[in-house]
N, C-alpha and C positions, 0 to 999 in steps of 0.2 A: 443435500448434495454437496454444499460447500464444506461442511464439517468433515467429510470423508475424502476430500481432495485438496490439492494445493494449486494455486493459480498465481501467475505473475501480475496480471491485470484483470480486474472485473469490469466489464462494460455492460451497462444496464440502462434501461429507460426508467422514467419516473412512473409511467402508467403501465401497470401490468395486471393480469387478471386475479391472481391469488393474494398478492400483497403489493403495495406500492414500492417504488425504488428506495425511498427514504427509510422505510421500515426494513427492507432487505439489507441495506447498507448498515443500518444500526445493528442488526443481528450479526452481520459479517464482522463488523468492528469489535463486537463482543468476543468473537472467536480469535480474530487477528487484527489488532489495532493498527498494524503497519500495512495492511492490505491496500494496494493502489486501486483506485476506483475512478472510472470515467463514466459520466452520465451523458446520455443523448436524450433530448426531450424537445417537444414542441412548446412546452410551457416557458413563457418569457416573463411571467410574473415574478416580482421581487421575492415574494414569500417562498416560492419554490427554491429559488437560488440561495436564499439565506438558510433555509432548512438543509439544503444539500451541503453548504459550506460548514454548517454546525456539526454535521455527522462526519466530516473529514474527507470530502471528495478531493480528487487531484485534478479534475478537469470537468468542464460542463460545455457541451456542444448543443446549440439550438438547431433543431431540424426545421426545414431541410438544410443539410450542411453540404459543403463542398469537400471533396476528397483532400485538397491541400490543407484545409482546416483540420480534418480528422488526422491527417498525417502529422501535422504540427503538434497537436495535442498528444498523440501517441509517442512522438519523438521526445517531447518534454517528460512524459511519464517514464519512458524507457531510460532516459538519463537519470531520473531519480531512482529507478530500480537498480541501475548499475551502481550508484553511490551506496545504496542500502546494502547491496551484496558485497561491495568492497569493504564496508564497515564490519560486516559479519566476519569476513576473512581476517581483517585487521585485529578485531577483538579476540578471535581464536588464536592468532599468532601471539598476541600480547599475553594471553592466558598461559600458553605453552612456555613462553619465556619466563613468566613469573613462577611457574611450577618448577622449571629447571633451576632458577636462582634460589628458590626456597629450598629445594632438595640439596643444592650445593652448600647452602648456609647451614642447614641441619647437619649435614655430613661434617662440615668444618667444626661445628660446635661440639660434636660427639668426640672428636679426636683431641 
């Protein structure tokens, strides 16, 4: 399902019926290494948290969680998403400027 769609944020649990959250995030990161991921889990063991950090999560909320905590994590991730999108626009603009400059340089060299 992930391979055929685009998502700003993936929110998942570690415990799921078909595959665990770490395995799913690993597969997602193979498709899109920049995907933002938030994990919610009842697991408080260090091993789970370290595994989640190693696969590149952006937030980890321990259940049961309070809505202010969820909002704070989502706000942090949304800010990161905004920066990533601004970088994409900036890179596109730089590429366009470079192409224009290159075109002008080539034209000047031909004359």
